[in-house]
C-alpha positions as CSV (number, residue, x, y, z in Angstrom):
1,X,123.8,70.1,25.1
2,X,127.4,71.1,25.1
3,X,128.7,73.6,22.5
4,X,131.3,72.4,20.0
5,X,133.7,75.2,20.9
6,X,133.7,74.0,24.6
7,X,134.5,70.5,23.5
8,X,137.4,71.7,21.3
9,X,139.0,73.8,24.0
10,X,141.9,71.4,24.6
11,X,142.2,70.3,21.0
12,X,144.6,72.1,18.6
13,X,142.6,72.3,15.4
14,X,144.4,72.8,12.1
15,X,141.3,74.6,10.8
16,X,137.6,74.9,11.5
17,X,135.2,75.4,8.6
18,X,131.8,76.5,9.8
19,X,130.3,77.7,13.1
20,X,131.8,76.3,16.3
21,X,129.0,77.5,18.5
22,X,126.6,74.6,17.5
23,X,125.1,72.4,20.1
24,X,126.2,68.8,20.0
25,X,123.7,66.0,20.8
26,X,126.3,63.2,21.2
27,X,129.7,61.9,19.9
28,X,129.9,59.0,17.4
29,X,132.6,57.1,15.7
30,X,130.2,54.7,13.9
31,X,128.4,56.6,11.1
32,X,125.5,54.1,11.3
33,X,124.7,55.3,14.8
34,X,124.7,59.0,13.9
35,X,121.5,61.0,14.7
36,X,120.6,64.6,13.9
37,X,122.8,67.0,15.9
38,X,125.6,64.5,16.5
39,X,129.4,65.0,16.1
40,X,131.0,62.3,14.0
41,X,134.7,61.6,14.6
42,X,136.5,60.0,11.6
43,X,139.0,57.6,13.2
44,X,141.4,55.4,11.3
45,X,141.1,51.9,12.7
46,X,142.9,48.6,12.2
47,X,140.0,47.3,10.0
48,X,138.5,50.4,8.4
49,X,138.9,54.2,8.1
50,X,136.2,56.5,9.4
51,X,137.0,59.0,6.7
52,X,135.2,56.7,4.2
53,X,132.0,57.3,6.1
54,X,131.9,61.0,6.6
55,X,129.3,61.6,3.9
56,X,127.1,58.9,5.4
57,X,127.3,60.6,8.8
58,X,126.4,64.0,7.2
59,X,123.4,62.4,5.5
60,X,122.2,61.0,8.8
61,X,122.2,64.5,10.3
62,X,125.7,65.1,11.8
63,X,126.2,68.8,12.7
64,X,130.0,68.5,13.0
65,X,132.7,66.3,11.6
66,X,136.1,65.8,13.1
67,X,138.7,64.5,10.7
68,X,142.3,64.5,9.6
69,X,141.6,64.9,5.9
70,X,138.7,67.1,4.8
71,X,136.2,65.6,2.3
72,X,136.2,67.0,-1.3
73,X,132.7,68.3,-0.9
74,X,131.7,70.2,2.2
75,X,128.1,70.5,3.4
76,X,127.1,74.1,4.0
77,X,125.3,73.4,7.3
78,X,128.0,71.2,8.8
79,X,131.0,72.3,10.8
80,X,134.3,70.6,9.8
81,X,137.2,70.4,12.2
82,X,140.5,69.3,10.8
83,X,143.0,67.8,13.3
84,X,146.3,66.1,13.2
85,X,145.2,62.9,15.0
86,X,141.5,62.2,15.1
87,X,142.0,59.3,17.5
88,X,143.7,61.6,20.1
89,X,141.1,64.2,19.5
90,X,138.3,61.7,20.2
91,X,139.8,60.9,23.6
92,X,139.9,64.6,24.5
93,X,136.5,65.2,23.1
94,X,135.1,62.4,25.2
95,X,136.8,63.6,28.3
96,X,135.3,67.1,27.8
97,X,131.9,65.7,26.9
98,X,131.7,63.9,30.3
99,X,133.2,66.9,32.2
100,X,136.8,65.5,32.6
101,X,135.9,62.9,35.2
102,X,139.5,61.6,35.6
103,X,140.3,65.0,37.2
104,X,137.8,64.1,40.0
105,X,139.3,60.7,40.6
106,X,142.7,59.2,41.4
107,X,143.2,57.0,38.4
108,X,146.0,54.4,38.4
109,X,146.7,52.6,35.2
110,X,148.5,49.2,35.1
111,X,150.3,48.0,31.9
112,X,152.4,45.0,31.1
113,X,152.1,41.6,29.3
114,X,151.1,39.6,32.4
115,X,149.6,40.6,35.8
116,X,147.5,43.6,34.7
117,X,144.1,42.1,35.7
118,X,145.4,40.7,39.0
119,X,147.0,43.9,40.1
120,X,144.0,46.2,39.3
121,X,141.5,43.7,40.8
122,X,143.5,43.3,43.9
123,X,143.8,47.0,44.3
124,X,140.1,47.5,43.8
125,X,139.3,44.8,46.4
126,X,141.9,46.1,48.9
127,X,140.5,49.7,48.7
128,X,136.9,48.5,49.1
129,X,138.0,46.4,52.1
130,X,139.6,49.5,53.6
131,X,136.3,51.3,53.3
132,X,137.3,53.5,50.3
133,X,135.0,54.0,47.3
134,X,136.7,52.7,44.2
135,X,136.0,51.6,40.6
136,X,137.6,48.9,38.4
137,X,138.2,48.7,34.6
138,X,139.6,45.3,33.6
139,X,139.6,42.4,31.1
140,X,137.3,40.4,33.4
141,X,134.8,43.1,34.5
142,X,134.2,46.7,35.1
143,X,132.9,47.8,38.5
144,X,131.5,50.9,40.0
145,X,131.7,50.3,43.8
146,X,129.8,47.0,44.1
147,X,128.0,47.3,40.7
148,X,129.4,44.9,38.0
149,X,129.4,45.9,34.3
150,X,130.4,43.3,31.7
151,X,133.7,44.0,30.0
152,X,134.4,43.6,26.3
153,X,137.9,45.0,26.0
154,X,140.9,45.2,28.3
155,X,140.7,49.0,27.9
156,X,137.4,50.3,26.5
157,X,137.0,52.7,23.6
158,X,137.4,56.4,24.6
159,X,133.7,57.2,24.7
160,X,132.8,54.2,26.8
161,X,135.9,54.7,29.0
162,X,135.0,58.3,29.8
163,X,131.4,57.4,30.4
164,X,132.5,54.8,33.0
165,X,134.8,57.3,34.7
166,X,131.9,59.8,34.9
167,X,129.6,57.2,36.5
168,X,132.4,56.4,39.0
169,X,132.8,60.1,39.9
170,X,129.1,60.6,40.2
171,X,128.9,57.5,42.5
172,X,131.4,59.2,44.8
173,X,134.4,57.0,43.9
174,X,137.7,58.5,44.9
175,X,139.8,55.9,43.0
176,X,139.8,54.0,39.7
177,X,142.2,51.1,39.0
178,X,142.3,50.3,35.3
179,X,144.2,48.1,32.9
180,X,146.0,49.9,30.1
181,X,146.7,47.7,27.1
182,X,149.3,48.5,24.5
183,X,146.5,48.6,21.9
184,X,144.8,51.3,23.9
185,X,147.9,53.4,24.1
186,X,148.7,53.2,20.4
187,X,145.0,53.8,19.5
188,X,144.9,56.9,21.9
189,X,141.9,55.4,23.8
190,X,143.4,56.9,27.0
191,X,144.0,60.4,25.5
192,X,142.3,63.0,27.7
193,X,142.8,61.0,30.9
194,X,144.6,62.4,33.9
195,X,146.5,59.6,35.6
196,X,147.6,59.8,39.2
197,X,149.9,56.8,38.7
198,X,151.1,54.2,36.3
199,X,152.4,50.6,37.0
200,X,154.6,48.5,34.7
201,X,154.4,44.8,35.6
202,X,156.6,43.1,32.9
203,X,156.9,42.7,29.2
204,X,157.2,39.4,27.3
205,X,156.3,37.9,24.0
206,X,152.8,38.9,22.9
207,X,150.7,41.0,20.5
208,X,153.3,40.9,17.7
209,X,150.4,40.3,15.3
210,X,149.4,43.9,16.0
211,X,152.7,45.7,16.8
212,X,154.8,43.9,14.3
213,X,158.0,43.8,16.3
214,X,158.9,43.4,20.0
215,X,160.6,46.9,19.8
216,X,157.2,48.4,18.8
217,X,155.5,46.6,21.6
218,X,158.0,48.0,24.1
219,X,157.5,51.5,22.5
220,X,153.7,51.3,23.0
221,X,154.1,50.5,26.7
222,X,156.7,53.2,27.1
223,X,154.4,55.8,25.4
224,X,152.1,55.5,28.4
225,X,154.9,56.5,30.8
226,X,156.2,59.2,28.4
227,X,152.9,61.0,28.6
228,X,152.3,61.0,32.3
229,X,152.0,64.4,34.0
230,X,154.7,65.6,36.4
231,X,152.4,65.2,39.4
232,X,151.9,61.4,38.8
233,X,153.9,58.5,40.0
234,X,155.5,55.8,37.7
235,X,156.1,52.4,39.4
236,X,158.0,49.7,37.6
237,X,159.1,46.1,38.2
238,X,162.9,46.4,38.5
239,X,163.3,42.7,38.0
240,X,162.2,43.1,34.4
241,X,165.1,44.2,32.1
242,X,162.9,46.7,30.3
243,X,161.8,48.5,33.4
244,X,164.3,51.3,33.2
245,X,163.3,51.9,29.5
246,X,159.8,52.8,30.7
247,X,161.2,55.5,32.9
248,X,163.7,57.1,30.5
249,X,161.5,60.1,29.4
250,X,158.8,60.2,32.0
251,X,158.1,63.5,33.9
252,X,156.4,61.5,36.7
253,X,158.0,60.7,40.1
254,X,159.7,57.3,39.7
255,X,159.6,54.3,42.0
256,X,160.6,50.6,41.8
257,X,159.4,47.3,43.2
258,X,161.1,43.9,43.0
259,X,161.5,40.4,44.4
260,X,165.1,39.8,43.3
261,X,166.7,43.3,43.1
262,X,167.2,46.1,45.6
263,X,164.2,48.4,45.1
264,X,162.0,51.1,46.7
265,X,159.4,48.5,47.6
266,X,161.1,45.1,48.2
267,X,159.5,41.7,48.6
268,X,161.3,38.6,49.9
269,X,159.7,35.2,49.0
270,X,160.0,33.1,52.1
271,X,157.7,30.2,51.1
272,X,155.5,29.2,48.2
273,X,153.1,26.3,48.9
274,X,149.7,24.9,48.2
275,X,148.3,27.0,51.1
276,X,149.7,30.2,49.6
277,X,152.6,32.6,49.9
278,X,154.7,33.6,52.9
279,X,156.3,36.9,52.1
280,X,158.3,39.7,53.7
281,X,157.2,43.0,52.2
282,X,158.9,46.2,53.2
283,X,160.4,44.4,56.2
284,X,157.1,42.9,57.5
285,X,156.0,39.3,57.1
286,X,152.6,38.6,55.5
287,X,150.8,35.5,54.4
288,X,148.6,35.3,51.3
289,X,146.2,32.7,49.9
290,X,147.6,33.5,46.5
291,X,150.2,31.1,45.1
292,X,153.2,31.5,42.9
293,X,156.2,33.9,42.5
294,X,154.2,35.8,39.9
295,X,151.7,36.7,42.6
296,X,154.5,37.8,44.9
297,X,155.2,40.5,42.3
298,X,151.5,41.3,41.9
299,X,151.1,41.7,45.7
300,X,154.2,43.9,46.0
301,X,152.9,46.1,43.2
302,X,149.6,46.4,45.0
303,X,151.3,47.3,48.3
304,X,153.5,49.9,46.6
305,X,150.5,51.6,45.0
306,X,148.6,51.6,48.3
307,X,151.6,53.3,50.0
308,X,152.0,55.8,47.2
309,X,148.3,56.7,47.5
310,X,148.8,57.3,51.3
311,X,147.4,54.0,52.7
312,X,148.9,53.1,56.1
313,X,151.4,50.2,56.0
314,X,149.8,47.9,58.5
315,X,146.2,48.4,57.2
316,X,147.4,47.6,53.6
317,X,149.3,44.4,54.6
318,X,146.3,43.2,56.7
319,X,143.9,43.5,53.7
320,X,146.5,42.0,51.3
321,X,146.6,38.8,53.5
322,X,142.9,38.1,52.8
323,X,142.4,39.1,49.2
324,X,141.4,36.4,46.7
325,X,142.5,36.2,43.0
326,X,140.3,37.3,40.1
327,X,138.3,34.7,38.3
328,X,140.3,32.6,35.9
329,X,143.6,33.5,37.5
330,X,145.0,30.2,39.1
331,X,141.4,29.4,40.0
332,X,141.2,26.0,41.7
333,X,138.6,23.2,41.7
334,X,138.9,19.8,43.2
335,X,137.2,16.5,42.4
336,X,135.3,15.4,45.5
337,X,136.5,11.7,45.6
338,X,139.8,11.4,43.9
339,X,141.0,14.8,45.0
340,X,142.3,15.7,41.5
341,X,143.2,19.4,41.5
342,X,142.0,21.4,38.5
343,X,143.5,24.8,37.8
344,X,142.0,27.3,35.4
345,X,144.3,30.1,34.3
346,X,144.2,32.8,31.6
347,X,147.9,32.1,30.7
348,X,147.9,32.7,27.0
349,X,151.5,33.9,26.5
350,X,154.7,31.7,26.7
351,X,155.9,33.5,29.8
352,X,152.5,33.3,31.6
353,X,152.2,29.6,30.9
354,X,155.8,29.1,32.1
355,X,155.0,31.0,35.3
356,X,151.9,29.0,36.1
357,X,153.6,25.6,35.4
358,X,156.6,26.6,37.4
359,X,154.3,27.5,40.3
360,X,152.6,24.1,40.1
361,X,156.0,22.4,40.0
362,X,157.0,24.3,43.1
363,X,154.0,23.2,45.2
364,X,154.0,19.6,44.1
365,X,154.9,17.1,46.9
366,X,156.6,14.9,44.3
367,X,154.3,12.2,43.1
368,X,151.5,14.1,41.4
369,X,151.3,14.0,37.6
370,X,150.8,17.4,35.9
371,X,148.5,17.4,32.8
372,X,148.3,20.5,30.7
373,X,145.4,21.4,28.4
374,X,146.3,24.4,26.2
375,X,145.5,26.0,22.9
376,X,146.2,29.3,21.1
377,X,143.8,32.0,19.9
378,X,143.2,32.5,16.2
379,X,143.8,35.8,14.4
380,X,146.5,36.5,17.0
381,X,150.3,36.3,17.2
382,X,151.3,33.1,15.4
383,X,154.9,33.1,16.4
384,X,154.1,32.2,20.0
385,X,152.2,29.0,19.1
386,X,155.2,26.6,19.0
387,X,156.6,28.2,22.1
388,X,153.4,27.5,24.0
389,X,153.6,23.8,23.1
390,X,157.3,23.6,23.9
391,X,156.8,25.1,27.4
392,X,153.9,22.8,28.1
393,X,156.0,19.8,27.2
394,X,158.9,21.0,29.3
395,X,157.0,21.4,32.5
396,X,154.1,18.9,32.3
397,X,154.0,15.1,32.3
398,X,151.1,15.0,29.8
399,X,150.0,17.6,27.3
400,X,146.8,18.0,25.3
401,X,146.9,20.5,22.5
402,X,143.4,21.8,21.8
403,X,141.3,24.8,20.6
404,X,141.2,28.1,22.4
405,X,139.2,30.8,20.5
406,X,140.1,29.9,16.8
407,X,138.0,32.9,15.6
408,X,138.3,32.9,11.8
409,X,141.2,30.4,11.6
410,X,141.1,26.6,11.2
411,X,141.6,25.2,14.8
412,X,143.4,22.1,13.5
413,X,145.9,24.3,11.6
414,X,146.5,26.3,14.8
415,X,147.2,23.0,16.7
416,X,149.5,21.9,13.9
417,X,151.5,25.1,14.2
418,X,151.7,24.6,18.0
419,X,152.9,21.0,17.5
420,X,156.0,22.3,15.6
421,X,157.3,23.3,19.0
422,X,157.1,19.8,20.5
423,X,160.6,18.5,21.2
424,X,161.2,15.1,19.3
425,X,161.8,13.2,22.5
426,X,158.5,14.6,24.0
427,X,156.1,13.6,21.3
428,X,154.8,10.5,23.1
429,X,153.3,12.5,25.9
430,X,151.3,14.8,23.7
431,X,147.7,14.3,22.4
432,X,146.0,16.6,19.9
433,X,142.2,16.9,20.5
434,X,140.5,19.8,18.7
435,X,137.3,19.7,20.7
436,X,138.2,21.6,23.9
437,X,135.5,20.0,26.0
438,X,136.7,16.6,24.9
439,X,140.3,17.6,25.7
440,X,139.3,18.5,29.2
441,X,137.4,15.2,29.7
442,X,140.4,13.3,28.4
443,X,142.7,15.1,30.9
444,X,140.4,14.1,33.7
445,X,140.3,10.5,32.5
446,X,144.1,10.4,32.4
447,X,144.4,11.8,35.9
448,X,144.8,9.7,39.0
449,X,144.2,10.7,42.6
450,X,145.8,14.0,43.6
451,X,147.1,14.7,40.1
452,X,147.0,18.3,38.8
453,X,145.3,19.4,35.6
454,X,146.0,22.9,34.2
455,X,143.5,24.2,31.7
456,X,145.2,27.3,30.3
457,X,144.4,30.1,27.9
458,X,140.8,31.2,28.4
459,X,140.6,31.7,32.2
460,X,137.6,33.9,33.0
461,X,136.1,33.7,29.5
462,X,132.7,32.1,29.3
463,X,132.6,31.7,25.5
464,X,134.4,30.1,22.6
465,X,134.5,31.9,19.3
466,X,134.6,29.8,16.2
467,X,134.1,31.2,12.7
468,X,132.9,34.5,14.2
469,X,130.2,32.8,16.3
470,X,130.4,32.9,20.1
471,X,128.9,30.0,22.0
472,X,128.9,29.5,25.8
473,X,132.0,27.7,27.1
474,X,133.5,27.9,30.5
475,X,136.7,25.9,31.4
476,X,135.7,25.7,35.1
477,X,132.2,24.4,34.2
478,X,133.7,21.7,31.9
479,X,136.2,20.6,34.6
480,X,133.4,20.3,37.2
481,X,131.3,18.4,34.7
482,X,134.1,16.0,34.0
483,X,134.9,15.6,37.7
484,X,131.2,14.8,38.4
485,X,131.2,12.1,35.7
486,X,134.4,10.6,37.1
487,X,133.1,10.4,40.6
488,X,129.8,8.7,39.7
């Protein structure tokens, strides 16, 4: 068992009361999980404050307590360590506990409103295809080489994250590609990680329920780049107007990629069709099975990271031409008889929905009707709800507003708030169907041969959360079921 003083080596303690040479059995942030010999870290969270549970942790046998404010009564057989930020201390403690695994890997973090999952997944797949040992931490899944581990958060908590990195290092991985959410940055979940590189994809309207303002959201993304070490690289999408902001205070080496602007890594979009993309990246033409301008950006970011990590140009482009998108990202299913095209996509922000619908518009041959099924998640940013409906109406021929994951909210109230964004002259083409499965079946019933149905918002998710209860729900399964009924 590690000694507390070893774990505290990189943590500036304000004061230590008690012995620091005690052995620590494990780290805990949930007092209910504390066992004799553990170290309890009192973290202030969005819902509750770990400082309220210090006494409970001590009663369960904690040998050490890390906190920002000392309790009024101190147990004589417990070591108390006062720190300025317990959330940051937790990240560094977890890193030390697992032997600083990020120092044994080349860790590349990808942040941005849209594209994070696609970029890290494509990087992971390209590196495996190149014969390199790599791991993945993403919204959809976590992977250690070819082993898949279910994912519960875009970026896991600090203890889980460091444990995953240790398993990757022990499995011989040389690389880890991970999503870095704005929540994870603010909550210091990535404290203690050594990043080889960071990527900024874009920033648009999202998470204002948590960050409060768009300025705070930008600041959260920027903090990731501000804290990069000097030996890392910082790669940003120069076509996003906030890209330069990310680089203002970083110590890392800076690089840019773009489709529209001159950049260090330049992509030219030659053709965007149903068969995929025809691009020119870094002066060389490449075909991809992925569709849409947004994927041109994703592929260019992947190429840039590969090159910055030393991958040979031709080898990288060859593998890029054959990669497939992650689950729930422009995932296509077709009805056998009528050839209706169903597209399942995670688009849950106004910009993402606009990108997907514009991509569909660009590959239409002219006569297909576009039907969009879309909802908004409960207990999340309410200000984007009318925007989602307005965008759906602008780019689709028919729109069905429905439930996403209403969580603790009334799904019909969410739909009502969405409907406020429907332009007066577009109301006739909008239906409101609360039951998501019924909404999908209705979309299929409305579709004719070769029409296109977009089911947006949930993507890879295989559940629906209503009143705190999760039940199985998969948009792709519902589409296939509706197609089967149609073709009987």
